[in-house]
C-alpha positions as CSV (number, residue, x, y, z in Angstrom):
1,M,97.3,89.4,74.8
2,R,95.3,87.0,76.9
3,A,93.8,87.2,80.5
4,I,91.9,85.1,82.9
5,A,88.7,87.2,83.5
6,V,84.9,86.6,85.5
7,R,81.5,88.4,84.7
8,P,81.4,90.3,88.6
9,G,78.4,88.0,90.2
10,V,77.8,86.0,87.9
11,A,78.6,82.3,89.4
12,G,81.0,80.1,86.8
13,S,81.3,82.7,84.6
14,I,85.8,82.7,84.9
15,H,86.9,82.4,81.3
16,T,89.9,83.2,79.1
17,R,89.7,86.3,77.4
18,H,91.5,88.4,75.0
19,V,92.6,92.2,75.9
20,P,94.7,94.8,74.6
21,R,97.9,94.5,76.2
22,P,99.2,97.3,78.0
23,S,101.9,99.8,77.6
24,V,104.3,102.2,79.4
25,G,102.8,105.1,78.2
26,D,99.3,104.0,80.0
27,V,100.7,105.2,83.5
28,P,101.4,109.0,83.5
29,G,104.6,111.5,83.6
30,G,107.1,108.6,83.1
31,H,106.4,106.4,86.2
32,G,105.2,103.2,84.3
33,V,106.3,99.9,84.1
34,L,105.9,96.8,81.9
35,V,105.9,93.4,83.3
36,Q,105.8,90.5,81.5
37,L,104.1,88.0,84.3
38,L,105.6,84.5,85.2
39,R,103.7,83.3,88.2
40,V,100.2,84.3,89.8
41,G,98.6,82.9,93.4
42,L,95.4,81.9,94.0
43,D,93.6,82.1,97.4
44,G,89.7,82.3,98.7
45,T,89.3,85.7,97.5
46,D,89.8,84.2,93.7
47,K,87.2,81.8,94.5
48,E,84.6,83.7,95.8
49,I,85.1,86.2,92.6
50,S,84.7,82.8,90.7
51,Q,81.3,82.0,92.8
52,G,80.3,85.4,91.6
53,L,80.3,86.3,95.9
54,F,82.7,89.1,95.2
55,G,84.3,91.7,93.0
56,T,83.9,94.7,90.8
57,A,85.0,95.7,87.2
58,P,86.3,98.7,86.3
59,E,84.6,101.3,85.1
60,G,83.4,101.1,81.5
61,D,84.1,97.2,82.0
62,D,81.5,93.8,82.1
63,Y,84.6,91.6,82.9
64,L,87.1,92.2,85.9
65,I,90.8,89.7,85.2
66,V,91.2,88.3,88.4
67,G,94.6,87.2,90.6
68,H,95.7,89.7,93.0
69,E,99.4,87.4,93.8
70,S,101.7,88.3,91.4
71,L,105.7,87.6,90.0
72,G,107.1,89.1,87.3
73,R,109.8,89.9,85.1
74,V,110.1,93.8,83.9
75,I,110.4,94.4,80.3
76,A,110.4,97.9,79.3
77,T,109.9,101.2,82.1
78,G,109.4,104.9,81.9
79,P,112.0,107.4,82.1
80,Q,111.5,108.3,85.3
81,V,111.8,104.9,86.6
82,S,115.2,104.2,88.7
83,S,117.1,101.7,87.9
84,E,116.6,99.0,90.6
85,L,113.3,98.1,88.4
86,G,114.6,98.2,85.0
87,P,114.1,95.5,82.1
88,G,115.2,92.0,83.7
89,A,114.5,92.7,87.4
90,L,111.9,90.2,89.5
91,V,109.3,92.2,90.8
92,V,106.0,91.8,92.7
93,A,102.7,94.3,92.9
94,T,101.0,95.3,95.6
95,V,97.2,95.4,95.4
96,R,95.5,97.9,96.9
97,R,95.6,101.4,95.0
98,P,95.0,105.0,96.9
99,G,91.8,106.9,96.6
100,D,91.2,110.3,98.0
101,S,91.0,109.7,102.3
102,V,93.6,111.5,104.9
103,Y,95.0,107.6,104.8
104,D,95.5,107.2,101.2
105,Q,97.1,110.1,100.6
106,L,99.6,109.2,103.3
107,G,100.6,106.3,101.6
108,M,98.3,103.8,103.5
109,Q,95.3,102.7,101.7
110,D,95.5,99.8,103.9
111,F,93.9,101.8,106.1
112,T,91.5,103.1,103.9
113,T,87.9,104.3,104.9
114,E,87.1,104.3,101.2
115,A,85.5,101.5,99.0
116,A,88.8,99.7,98.8
117,R,90.6,99.8,95.0
118,E,92.5,96.7,95.0
119,R,94.3,94.8,91.3
120,G,91.7,91.6,90.5
121,I,89.5,92.5,93.6
122,N,87.3,95.4,93.3
123,L,87.9,98.2,90.4
124,L,90.5,97.5,89.0
125,H,91.6,94.5,86.7
126,G,94.4,92.0,88.0
127,Y,97.4,89.7,87.2
128,L,96.0,87.0,85.5
129,S,97.5,87.6,82.1
130,E,100.4,87.9,79.9
131,Y,101.4,91.7,81.2
132,Y,100.6,94.3,83.2
133,V,101.5,97.8,83.3
134,D,101.8,100.3,86.6
135,D,103.2,102.7,88.6
136,A,106.9,102.0,90.0
137,R,105.9,103.0,93.2
138,F,103.6,100.0,93.5
139,L,106.2,97.3,92.3
140,V,108.6,95.9,94.3
141,P,111.8,94.3,93.8
142,L,113.1,90.8,94.9
143,P,116.3,89.3,94.2
144,Q,116.6,86.3,91.6
145,S,117.0,84.1,94.4
146,L,114.0,84.1,94.8
147,S,112.3,83.5,92.0
148,T,110.9,80.4,92.2
149,V,109.4,81.1,95.2
150,G,108.3,85.0,94.6
151,V,105.1,84.3,93.7
152,L,104.5,84.0,97.7
153,L,105.6,87.0,98.3
154,E,101.8,88.9,98.4
155,P,100.2,86.7,100.9
156,M,103.4,86.6,103.1
157,S,102.5,90.8,103.2
158,I,99.5,89.7,104.7
159,A,101.1,87.7,107.3
160,Q,103.7,90.5,107.8
161,K,101.5,93.5,108.5
162,G,99.0,91.3,111.1
163,V,102.2,90.7,113.2
164,Q,103.4,94.1,112.3
165,Q,100.1,95.9,113.8
166,A,101.0,93.6,117.3
167,I,104.3,94.6,117.2
168,E,103.1,98.7,117.0
169,I,100.4,98.2,119.3
170,Q,102.8,96.7,121.8
171,R,104.5,99.7,121.6
172,R,102.2,100.6,124.6
173,L,104.3,98.5,127.1
174,R,107.2,100.2,126.6
175,V,109.0,96.6,127.0
176,W,107.6,93.5,125.2
177,R,109.2,90.4,124.7
178,P,106.8,87.4,123.2
179,A,108.0,84.3,124.6
180,R,104.9,82.0,123.2
181,A,102.8,82.3,120.2
182,A,99.6,80.6,118.9
183,V,98.4,80.1,115.3
184,T,95.1,79.4,114.1
185,G,94.7,78.0,110.9
186,A,97.3,76.0,108.8
187,G,96.5,77.2,105.5
188,T,99.2,79.7,103.1
189,I,98.4,82.4,106.1
190,G,98.8,80.6,108.8
191,L,102.1,79.0,107.6
192,L,103.6,82.0,106.7
193,A,102.6,83.4,110.1
194,T,104.5,81.2,112.3
195,L,107.6,81.5,110.0
196,I,107.5,84.6,110.5
197,L,107.3,83.9,114.3
198,R,109.8,81.3,114.2
199,L,112.4,83.6,112.9
200,R,111.4,85.8,115.6
201,G,112.6,83.0,118.4
202,I,109.3,83.1,119.3
203,D,107.5,79.4,120.4
204,V,104.8,78.5,118.3
205,T,102.0,76.1,118.8
206,V,99.4,75.7,116.1
207,L,96.0,74.8,116.0
208,S,94.2,73.6,113.2
209,R,91.0,71.1,112.8
210,R,92.6,68.1,110.7
211,P,94.8,65.4,112.8
212,R,98.5,65.1,112.1
213,P,100.3,63.7,110.3
214,Y,100.0,65.7,106.5
215,H,101.9,67.8,104.7
216,N,100.7,71.3,106.4
217,S,101.2,70.0,110.1
218,D,104.7,68.7,108.3
219,L,105.7,71.9,107.5
220,A,104.9,73.7,110.6
221,E,107.0,71.6,112.5
222,A,110.0,71.3,109.9
223,I,110.3,75.1,111.7
224,G,109.8,74.0,114.8
225,A,106.7,74.7,115.5
226,T,104.2,72.3,117.9
227,Y,100.8,71.3,115.7
228,L,97.5,70.6,117.3
229,S,94.8,69.1,116.2
230,T,91.7,71.2,117.3
231,S,89.6,67.9,116.8
232,D,91.9,66.5,119.7
233,T,92.4,69.1,121.9
234,T,90.7,72.5,122.5
235,F,91.9,76.0,122.7
236,A,91.9,76.1,126.1
237,A,94.1,72.9,126.6
238,A,96.6,74.1,124.3
239,A,97.0,77.2,126.2
240,S,97.0,76.0,129.6
241,A,99.8,73.1,128.4
242,R,102.0,75.5,126.1
243,G,100.7,79.0,127.2
244,P,100.6,81.6,128.6
245,F,100.5,83.1,124.5
246,D,101.4,86.3,124.2
247,L,100.5,86.5,120.4
248,I,97.5,84.7,119.1
249,F,97.6,85.0,115.3
250,E,94.0,83.9,113.7
251,A,94.1,82.7,110.5
252,S,91.4,80.1,110.5
253,G,88.8,81.9,109.1
254,Y,86.5,80.5,111.5
255,S,84.9,82.7,113.8
256,P,84.3,80.5,116.4
257,L,87.8,80.2,117.0
258,A,88.6,84.1,117.4
259,F,86.1,83.8,120.0
260,E,87.8,80.6,122.4
261,A,91.4,82.7,121.0
262,A,90.2,85.7,122.8
263,G,89.4,83.4,126.1
264,V,92.5,82.3,126.5
265,L,95.1,85.1,125.2
266,G,98.0,85.6,128.1
267,T,97.8,89.0,129.9
268,N,99.1,92.2,128.2
269,G,98.7,90.0,125.1
270,V,97.4,90.8,121.1
271,L,94.9,88.7,119.6
272,V,95.1,90.0,115.6
273,L,92.2,88.6,113.3
274,S,93.0,87.8,110.0
275,G,90.5,85.3,108.9
276,V,87.5,86.8,106.7
277,T,84.4,85.1,107.6
278,G,81.1,85.0,105.5
279,G,77.4,83.8,106.5
280,E,75.6,83.7,109.5
281,R,76.9,81.6,112.6
282,M,75.5,82.2,116.3
283,I,77.7,81.1,118.9
284,E,77.2,81.0,122.9
285,V,80.0,82.7,124.7
286,D,80.9,83.5,128.3
287,A,81.0,87.6,126.7
288,N,81.8,88.4,130.9
289,A,84.3,86.6,131.2
290,I,86.2,87.9,127.8
291,N,85.7,91.2,128.8
292,Q,86.8,91.0,132.5
293,G,90.1,89.3,130.9
294,F,90.7,92.3,128.9
295,V,90.3,94.6,131.2
296,L,91.5,93.4,133.5
297,G,94.4,91.4,131.3
298,N,94.8,94.7,128.9
299,K,94.7,92.4,126.4
300,V,94.0,93.8,122.9
301,M,92.1,92.5,119.9
302,V,92.7,93.9,116.1
303,G,91.5,93.3,112.9
304,T,93.8,93.6,110.2
305,V,93.7,92.9,106.1
306,N,96.0,94.3,102.7
307,A,99.0,95.3,103.2
308,S,101.8,98.3,102.8
309,R,104.5,98.6,100.9
310,D,106.5,98.1,103.7
311,D,105.1,94.9,104.6
312,F,106.0,93.6,100.7
313,V,109.8,94.6,101.5
314,R,109.7,93.2,105.4
315,G,108.2,89.7,103.4
316,V,111.0,90.0,100.7
317,T,113.7,90.0,104.0
318,D,112.2,86.9,105.6
319,M,111.8,84.8,103.1
320,L,115.8,85.2,102.3
321,R,115.7,84.7,105.7
322,A,113.9,81.2,105.0
323,E,115.7,79.8,102.5
324,A,119.0,80.5,104.7
325,F,117.7,78.9,107.9
326,H,115.0,76.5,106.4
327,P,116.0,75.8,102.6
328,G,113.3,74.6,100.8
329,W,110.3,75.2,103.2
330,L,108.5,77.4,101.2
331,G,108.7,75.9,97.8
332,R,107.2,73.3,99.8
333,L,104.1,75.6,100.4
334,L,103.7,75.3,96.2
335,T,101.5,72.6,95.9
336,T,99.1,73.1,92.9
337,P,100.8,74.6,89.7
338,I,98.2,75.4,86.4
339,H,100.0,75.8,83.4
340,G,99.1,78.4,81.0
341,L,96.0,80.6,81.0
342,D,93.6,78.3,78.9
343,D,93.0,76.1,81.2
344,C,89.7,77.7,83.6
345,A,88.7,74.4,84.5
346,A,92.3,73.4,86.4
347,V,92.1,77.1,88.0
348,V,88.3,76.3,89.1
349,A,89.5,72.9,90.4
350,A,92.6,74.0,92.4
351,L,90.6,77.0,94.1
352,E,88.1,73.8,95.2
353,D,90.9,71.5,96.5
354,K,91.2,71.7,100.2
355,G,94.3,69.9,100.1
356,A,96.0,72.6,98.0
357,I,98.0,75.0,100.1
358,K,99.1,77.1,97.4
359,A,97.9,76.9,93.9
360,Y,99.3,79.0,91.2
361,V,99.4,79.5,87.7
362,E,102.2,79.0,85.4
363,I,102.2,82.0,82.6
364,G,106.1,81.8,82.0
365,A,108.7,84.2,80.2
366,M,107.4,84.7,76.6
367,P,109.2,84.4,73.5
368,G,111.8,87.8,72.4
369,A,113.6,89.8,73.6
370,V,113.8,92.4,76.3
371,E,112.7,96.3,75.2
372,D,114.7,98.9,75.4
373,R,114.3,101.5,78.1
374,R,112.1,104.5,77.2
């Protein structure tokens, strides 16, 4: 079968290659599920991998099949797989696989203390291929009504985990009724975090660099959020006019903005950091003011990465709610399609396209009948 892969650590090595097609029997104990890919999303991690900055090949291979945002249809299953994952079912696979730490053994591999084993990223092949096989416990079924937008579930799970972590942390307060939130960054994660918060009735202010109007600001405003450009205002001014913010979700990947957010977070508030920053950037901050504000204001700053299966399941629920309350909104995030597995140049161009919200590879259904359950 065809797949898109890189030679990890080698910039510009992205290529299409032929690899053996997996089978249900590759997963022991009758728990295997063979999935035919329909769509695979692309993001900043894929960009860094294609630039040779990140990624590790599986043991014994000198290449890594990329892509960790999947949407596929079940073709065949092992005898121990439940009927909800039977042939024809629409599924999304989680990304991280368990290791040996206590968190991994509890099914909390998103909190692993080991080197993460992540499909399409580190030590495991990804989904940018015609088929993959996996253990049923790592697959999340979707209703057919989400078939056109299901490729957004993996990034939705990232936003879900960040919001859920805030909720879990705030159990310390016994009562927490967040009324106002800020989201920094209007990319895929920022917009999905905005959606999650708006579905919960929270007043949301989105701060991003580009002045409105443009597609991303239109999307934020379409679900009732307020969009402000950091080119026109400061975080402090936004907090004065729109705050105090009970929750700030940082999704810009611009570290100075995270420190600005720390300075304006409301009393008893939570600042969730989801943006990964690379390289070196030096800024001056009023460390005493931030420290004093967090101590006297009982504030929390927490980082979040990856997501659990529960976060994926919550994501399905909120995607269904989004389609009911804001029909068509999720589909407007899918800005940049690439057709098939043979145009690696188009993949690279999409990864470099600053105007794209969500680029994705359209792989589509392959000819042939659905195979019998094994």
